[in-house]
C-alpha positions as CSV (number, residue, x, y, z in Angstrom):
1,X,-15.5,-27.4,-32.1
2,X,-19.6,-25.9,-31.4
3,X,-20.2,-29.4,-33.0
4,X,-17.7,-31.6,-31.1
5,X,-19.6,-30.4,-28.0
6,X,-23.1,-30.8,-29.0
7,X,-22.2,-34.5,-29.2
8,X,-20.8,-34.9,-25.8
9,X,-22.8,-35.1,-22.3
10,X,-21.8,-31.8,-20.3
11,X,-22.9,-31.1,-16.7
12,X,-23.5,-27.4,-15.8
13,X,-23.1,-25.3,-12.7
14,X,-24.2,-22.2,-11.3
15,X,-21.8,-19.7,-10.2
16,X,-22.5,-16.1,-8.6
17,X,-19.9,-13.8,-9.4
18,X,-19.9,-10.7,-7.4
19,X,-16.5,-10.1,-8.9
20,X,-17.9,-9.8,-12.7
21,X,-20.5,-7.6,-11.1
22,X,-18.2,-5.6,-9.8
23,X,-16.3,-5.5,-12.5
24,X,-18.5,-4.9,-15.6
25,X,-19.8,-1.7,-16.2
26,X,-22.4,-0.6,-19.2
27,X,-20.6,0.8,-22.1
28,X,-17.0,-1.4,-21.3
29,X,-15.1,-2.8,-24.2
30,X,-14.9,-6.5,-23.3
31,X,-12.5,-8.9,-24.8
32,X,-13.4,-12.9,-24.2
33,X,-10.9,-14.9,-24.8
34,X,-13.0,-18.1,-24.4
35,X,-15.4,-20.3,-26.8
36,X,-17.3,-18.3,-29.3
37,X,-20.4,-21.1,-28.6
38,X,-20.0,-19.5,-24.8
39,X,-22.8,-16.9,-25.6
40,X,-20.9,-14.5,-23.6
41,X,-21.8,-11.5,-26.0
42,X,-25.4,-11.7,-25.5
43,X,-25.0,-10.9,-21.1
44,X,-22.6,-8.0,-22.1
45,X,-24.5,-6.5,-25.3
46,X,-27.6,-6.4,-23.4
47,X,-25.3,-3.8,-21.0
48,X,-24.4,-2.0,-23.8
49,X,-20.9,-3.4,-23.9
50,X,-18.7,-3.5,-26.6
51,X,-17.2,-7.3,-27.4
52,X,-14.9,-9.3,-29.3
53,X,-14.4,-12.8,-28.7
54,X,-11.1,-14.1,-30.1
55,X,-11.7,-18.3,-29.1
56,X,-8.5,-19.4,-28.0
57,X,-9.5,-22.4,-26.9
58,X,-10.3,-23.6,-30.7
59,X,-6.9,-21.8,-31.7
60,X,-5.2,-24.3,-29.2
61,X,-6.8,-26.6,-30.7
62,X,-6.2,-26.4,-34.1
63,X,-2.6,-24.7,-33.7
64,X,-0.1,-26.8,-35.4
65,X,3.2,-26.8,-33.9
66,X,6.3,-27.4,-36.2
67,X,10.0,-26.5,-36.2
68,X,9.6,-23.3,-37.3
69,X,6.4,-22.8,-35.7
70,X,6.1,-18.7,-33.7
71,X,3.5,-19.0,-31.3
72,X,3.4,-15.4,-30.8
73,X,3.0,-14.9,-34.6
74,X,0.4,-17.2,-35.2
75,X,-1.5,-15.6,-32.6
76,X,-1.3,-12.3,-33.5
77,X,-2.6,-13.4,-36.7
78,X,-5.6,-15.4,-35.0
79,X,-6.6,-12.0,-32.9
80,X,-8.7,-9.6,-34.9
81,X,-8.8,-7.0,-32.1
82,X,-5.3,-5.9,-33.4
83,X,-6.8,-4.4,-36.1
84,X,-8.9,-1.8,-34.4
85,X,-8.4,1.4,-32.4
86,X,-9.6,0.2,-29.3
87,X,-8.7,0.2,-25.4
88,X,-9.9,-3.0,-23.9
89,X,-11.8,-2.4,-20.3
90,X,-11.9,-5.9,-19.0
91,X,-10.4,-9.2,-20.7
92,X,-12.3,-12.4,-19.7
93,X,-9.1,-15.5,-19.6
94,X,-11.6,-17.8,-17.7
95,X,-9.4,-20.8,-17.2
96,X,-6.8,-20.4,-20.2
97,X,-4.1,-19.5,-17.7
98,X,-3.9,-23.2,-17.2
99,X,-3.3,-24.1,-20.6
100,X,-0.9,-21.6,-21.8
101,X,2.9,-21.6,-20.5
102,X,4.0,-18.2,-18.9
103,X,6.1,-17.4,-22.0
104,X,2.8,-18.0,-24.4
105,X,1.0,-15.5,-21.7
106,X,3.6,-13.2,-22.2
107,X,3.2,-13.3,-25.9
108,X,-0.6,-12.9,-25.6
109,X,-0.1,-9.9,-23.3
110,X,2.3,-8.1,-25.5
111,X,0.0,-8.6,-28.3
112,X,-2.4,-6.8,-26.6
113,X,-0.2,-4.2,-24.9
114,X,-1.0,-1.5,-27.2
115,X,-4.9,-2.1,-26.5
116,X,-4.5,-2.1,-22.5
117,X,-3.6,0.6,-20.1
118,X,-4.5,1.8,-16.6
119,X,-7.8,0.5,-15.4
120,X,-7.6,-2.5,-17.5
121,X,-8.6,-5.7,-15.8
122,X,-7.9,-9.4,-16.4
123,X,-10.4,-11.2,-15.0
124,X,-9.5,-15.1,-14.6
125,X,-10.0,-18.6,-12.8
126,X,-8.5,-21.2,-11.0
127,X,-8.6,-24.5,-10.4
128,X,-7.1,-25.3,-7.0
129,X,-7.5,-29.2,-7.1
130,X,-4.9,-31.6,-7.7
131,X,-6.1,-32.4,-11.3
132,X,-8.0,-30.4,-14.3
133,X,-10.2,-30.8,-16.8
134,X,-7.5,-31.5,-20.5
135,X,-8.9,-29.0,-22.6
136,X,-10.6,-25.3,-21.2
137,X,-14.2,-25.2,-20.1
138,X,-17.0,-23.6,-21.5
139,X,-18.1,-20.9,-19.2
140,X,-21.6,-19.6,-20.0
141,X,-22.2,-16.3,-19.2
142,X,-25.9,-15.6,-17.7
143,X,-28.0,-12.0,-17.8
144,X,-27.3,-11.2,-14.1
145,X,-23.6,-12.1,-14.7
146,X,-23.5,-15.1,-13.1
147,X,-21.9,-18.2,-15.2
148,X,-22.6,-21.5,-15.8
149,X,-18.9,-24.0,-15.9
150,X,-19.8,-26.5,-18.9
151,X,-17.9,-29.5,-18.1
152,X,-17.5,-32.1,-21.0
153,X,-17.8,-35.4,-19.1
154,X,-15.3,-37.0,-21.8
155,X,-12.4,-35.1,-21.3
156,X,-9.5,-36.7,-19.7
157,X,-7.9,-35.1,-16.4
158,X,-4.2,-33.7,-16.4
159,X,-2.2,-32.8,-13.2
160,X,-3.1,-29.3,-12.1
161,X,0.5,-27.2,-12.9
162,X,-1.3,-24.0,-11.8
163,X,0.5,-20.6,-12.3
164,X,1.3,-19.0,-9.3
165,X,-0.2,-15.4,-8.6
166,X,3.6,-14.0,-8.2
167,X,4.4,-15.8,-11.2
168,X,1.4,-14.2,-13.4
169,X,2.4,-11.2,-12.0
170,X,6.0,-10.9,-12.5
171,X,5.1,-11.4,-16.4
172,X,2.6,-8.8,-16.6
173,X,4.5,-6.4,-15.1
174,X,2.2,-3.3,-15.2
175,X,-0.6,-5.4,-13.0
176,X,-1.1,-6.3,-9.6
177,X,-3.8,-8.5,-7.6
178,X,-7.2,-6.7,-7.4
179,X,-9.8,-9.0,-6.2
180,X,-10.5,-13.0,-5.2
181,X,-13.5,-14.7,-4.8
182,X,-13.7,-18.8,-3.7
183,X,-16.6,-20.8,-4.6
184,X,-16.5,-23.6,-2.3
185,X,-20.2,-25.1,-2.1
186,X,-20.3,-26.2,-6.3
187,X,-19.9,-29.0,-8.3
188,X,-16.4,-27.7,-9.6
189,X,-15.5,-27.4,-5.7
190,X,-12.1,-25.5,-5.3
191,X,-12.6,-22.9,-8.3
192,X,-11.2,-19.4,-7.5
193,X,-11.9,-16.2,-9.3
194,X,-9.3,-13.4,-9.8
195,X,-8.8,-10.4,-10.9
196,X,-5.6,-8.3,-12.1
197,X,-5.7,-4.7,-12.9
198,X,-3.1,-2.3,-14.5
199,X,-1.1,-0.9,-11.5
200,X,-1.7,2.8,-12.8
201,X,-5.3,2.7,-12.2
202,X,-7.9,4.5,-10.0
203,X,-8.2,1.4,-7.3
204,X,-5.5,0.8,-5.0
205,X,-4.3,-2.5,-5.6
206,X,-4.4,-5.3,-3.1
207,X,-1.5,-7.6,-2.0
208,X,-0.5,-10.6,-3.4
209,X,-2.2,-12.9,-1.2
210,X,-2.4,-16.8,-2.0
211,X,-5.8,-18.3,-2.2
212,X,-7.4,-21.2,-0.2
213,X,-10.3,-22.8,-0.2
214,X,-11.3,-22.7,3.2
215,X,-11.0,-20.1,6.3
216,X,-10.5,-21.5,9.8
217,X,-12.3,-19.8,12.8
218,X,-9.7,-16.9,13.8
219,X,-10.7,-14.2,16.8
220,X,-10.5,-11.1,14.5
221,X,-13.6,-9.9,15.7
222,X,-12.5,-9.7,19.5
223,X,-10.9,-6.9,20.9
224,X,-7.4,-6.2,19.4
225,X,-4.5,-6.0,22.4
226,X,-1.3,-4.4,22.1
227,X,1.8,-6.9,22.0
228,X,5.2,-5.4,22.4
229,X,7.8,-7.1,19.8
230,X,10.9,-4.7,20.2
231,X,13.2,-6.8,17.5
232,X,10.3,-7.1,14.8
233,X,9.4,-3.4,15.2
234,X,13.3,-2.4,15.5
235,X,13.4,-4.7,11.9
236,X,10.6,-2.8,10.0
237,X,11.5,0.8,11.2
238,X,15.4,0.4,9.8
239,X,14.1,-0.6,6.3
240,X,11.6,2.9,6.1
241,X,14.5,4.2,3.8
242,X,16.2,1.3,2.7
243,X,14.0,-1.1,1.8
244,X,14.7,-5.2,2.0
245,X,13.5,-7.4,-1.5
246,X,10.7,-9.2,-0.2
247,X,8.8,-10.0,2.7
248,X,5.8,-13.1,2.9
249,X,3.3,-12.8,6.0
250,X,2.0,-16.2,6.2
251,X,-0.4,-15.1,9.1
252,X,-4.3,-14.6,8.8
253,X,-5.3,-13.7,4.8
254,X,-8.5,-11.6,6.5
255,X,-6.1,-9.3,8.4
256,X,-3.9,-7.8,5.9
257,X,-0.4,-5.8,6.9
258,X,0.0,-4.8,3.5
259,X,0.4,-1.2,3.5
260,X,2.6,-1.3,6.4
261,X,5.0,-3.9,5.1
262,X,5.0,-2.5,1.5
263,X,6.6,0.9,2.9
264,X,9.3,-1.2,4.3
265,X,9.4,-3.8,1.3
266,X,9.9,-3.6,-2.5
267,X,7.7,-6.8,-2.6
268,X,4.6,-8.2,0.0
269,X,3.6,-11.6,-0.1
270,X,0.7,-12.8,1.9
271,X,0.1,-16.8,2.3
272,X,-2.4,-17.9,4.7
273,X,-0.9,-21.1,5.5
274,X,-3.2,-22.1,8.3
275,X,-6.1,-21.5,6.4
276,X,-4.6,-23.8,3.9
277,X,-3.5,-26.7,6.3
278,X,-7.0,-26.7,8.2
279,X,-8.6,-27.4,4.5
280,X,-6.3,-30.0,3.4
281,X,-6.7,-31.8,7.1
282,X,-10.9,-31.0,6.1
283,X,-10.8,-32.7,3.1
284,X,-8.0,-35.3,3.6
285,X,-9.2,-39.2,3.5
286,X,-6.7,-40.3,5.9
287,X,-4.6,-39.4,8.9
288,X,-1.7,-38.7,6.5
289,X,-2.2,-34.8,6.3
290,X,0.7,-33.8,3.7
291,X,1.6,-30.8,2.5
292,X,-0.3,-29.3,-1.0
293,X,2.5,-28.5,-3.7
294,X,0.5,-25.4,-4.3
295,X,1.2,-24.2,-1.0
296,X,4.3,-21.8,-0.7
297,X,5.1,-22.4,-4.6
298,X,7.0,-19.7,-5.8
299,X,9.3,-19.2,-8.9
300,X,12.9,-20.0,-8.0
301,X,14.1,-16.5,-8.7
302,X,11.6,-15.2,-5.3
303,X,13.8,-14.2,-2.4
304,X,12.3,-13.9,0.7
305,X,14.2,-11.6,3.3
306,X,11.7,-12.1,6.1
307,X,9.1,-14.3,7.1
308,X,6.6,-13.7,9.6
309,X,5.3,-16.9,11.1
310,X,3.7,-15.9,13.9
311,X,2.2,-18.8,16.2
312,X,2.0,-21.0,12.8
313,X,4.4,-23.4,14.1
314,X,1.8,-24.6,17.4
315,X,-0.4,-25.6,14.7
316,X,1.5,-27.7,12.4
317,X,2.6,-31.3,12.8
318,X,6.1,-31.7,12.9
319,X,6.2,-33.1,9.7
320,X,4.2,-30.6,8.1
321,X,6.1,-28.0,9.7
322,X,9.4,-29.7,8.5
323,X,8.1,-29.8,4.9
324,X,7.3,-25.7,5.1
325,X,10.6,-25.1,6.5
326,X,11.8,-26.9,3.4
327,X,9.8,-25.2,0.8
328,X,10.7,-21.6,2.6
329,X,14.8,-22.5,2.8
330,X,14.4,-23.1,-1.0
331,X,13.5,-19.1,-1.1
332,X,16.0,-18.1,1.1
333,X,19.7,-17.3,1.2
334,X,22.4,-16.6,4.1
335,X,21.2,-14.2,6.5
336,X,17.2,-14.4,5.8
337,X,15.0,-14.1,8.9
338,X,12.2,-16.4,10.3
339,X,10.3,-14.7,12.5
340,X,8.0,-16.2,15.3
341,X,5.8,-14.9,18.3
342,X,5.0,-17.5,20.6
343,X,3.7,-18.6,23.8
344,X,5.7,-19.5,27.1
345,X,3.6,-21.8,29.0
346,X,0.2,-23.1,28.8
347,X,-1.7,-24.9,26.0
348,X,-2.2,-24.6,22.5
349,X,-5.5,-22.6,21.8
350,X,-8.1,-23.7,19.0
351,X,-7.0,-21.4,16.6
352,X,-4.0,-19.3,16.0
353,X,-3.9,-15.4,17.0
354,X,-4.6,-12.6,14.6
355,X,-1.5,-10.2,14.3
356,X,-2.2,-6.8,12.9
357,X,1.2,-4.6,12.3
358,X,-0.2,-0.6,13.6
359,X,1.5,2.3,13.0
360,X,5.2,2.8,13.8
361,X,5.6,-0.9,13.1
362,X,3.9,-1.4,16.9
363,X,1.8,-4.8,16.5
364,X,-1.8,-5.6,17.7
365,X,-3.3,-9.2,17.8
366,X,-6.9,-10.7,18.8
367,X,-7.6,-14.2,20.2
368,X,-5.3,-15.8,22.2
369,X,-1.3,-17.1,22.5
370,X,-2.1,-19.9,25.0
371,X,-5.5,-21.3,26.0
372,X,-7.3,-24.3,27.2
373,X,-6.6,-27.2,25.1
374,X,-5.1,-30.1,25.8
375,X,-1.8,-29.6,23.8
376,X,1.0,-28.3,25.3
377,X,2.7,-25.2,22.9
378,X,5.9,-26.0,21.7
379,X,9.1,-25.4,23.5
380,X,12.2,-23.1,22.7
381,X,14.2,-26.3,22.4
382,X,11.8,-27.9,20.5
383,X,11.3,-25.2,18.2
384,X,15.4,-24.9,17.5
385,X,15.5,-28.6,16.5
386,X,12.7,-27.9,13.8
387,X,14.9,-25.4,12.5
388,X,18.2,-27.4,11.2
389,X,20.2,-24.7,9.5
390,X,19.3,-21.4,11.3
391,X,20.3,-20.0,14.6
392,X,18.5,-17.8,16.7
393,X,19.7,-14.1,16.3
394,X,17.3,-12.4,18.4
395,X,15.0,-13.2,21.2
396,X,12.4,-11.3,23.7
397,X,10.6,-12.3,26.9
398,X,7.5,-10.5,27.4
399,X,4.0,-10.3,29.5
400,X,0.8,-9.8,28.3
401,X,-1.6,-7.4,30.4
402,X,-3.2,-10.6,31.9
403,X,0.0,-12.0,33.2
404,X,0.6,-14.6,30.5
405,X,4.2,-14.7,29.1
406,X,4.9,-14.7,25.2
407,X,8.4,-15.1,23.6
408,X,9.6,-13.7,20.2
409,X,12.3,-15.0,18.2
410,X,14.4,-14.1,15.0
411,X,16.2,-16.9,13.5
412,X,18.7,-16.4,11.0
413,X,19.3,-18.8,8.1
414,X,22.7,-19.6,7.8
């Protein structure tokens, strides 16, 4: 593999990784699953880390699949760390998860099971573009823990079928999402770093939040105003003891409601749909702002009991919203709920409001629900027509402190 690399043109791009600087400490045991030729060990040994390099890209290149092939057993024979009595602190997978299916990832961590435990961290990268290199790339770590992505120009591109965070966490049952970092102004646009941490660690796990490439200007720094949403408050309060299965919050990713939602739900998802749509619109070369297949892309077994849509519908084209509802419907069963908070009159603001669920499931929001734009807000009739197969289960008409009116809806899936 090294000889192949030297004969190819390569294109490096420097990525500043504050994640790795936070994750790796002097004396840590590091498992590097990337290529031997990355020279990662030099940077880690300078920090007095103990390093194991298994070179899974080479294993995948040389893997001979036949009728009696057993991936787990072949991988077990390839890996040398299994022979040592050691506890791994950090596993560096780089872009490897793109090139393993979920069963193979599960097999990998089954092999590593005796070597990991509370505090073990998985560091990985994800491409968010439509296509990716045909093979794993070379990630070269510098002494300051920044890294170069060495992309082989001769590599073909293949479709990006990256695993969603929830699918990974379903297979890696003891891990939770710990942190994410998006690189936007680089040659490798759309590259995202993220880390998963063993759930019994000293660090508090963060919510499962889908990563997007762009943020849109939200009014999260403005003074928060209380807003009465009696239907939502009643619903969440009623499940404080008898938890629902899964709640997904489609609002502002910078304003997490994870703590409160997890107190009444067994599983919480957060996906900033507005930010993702804004990024797609920005990078689109034409007027067709279609929905990226990675948006709301979850395993078939994931079922939403409650979807918090907030004021999202005001920031979608009708065709976009219909596509979003179709994606949601694939993960909803009879009586699942969609929740909306929408202005009654006025015009659409320039950006969505940011909603925060506070103590006792009371809600505050930053920004404005109705503004001075030139587009009308969606009406109840329009909303009903956009939601075939749903019925209005509960409704509340409220008034803000400034005298403007708003509406709260629960739509039930039939």
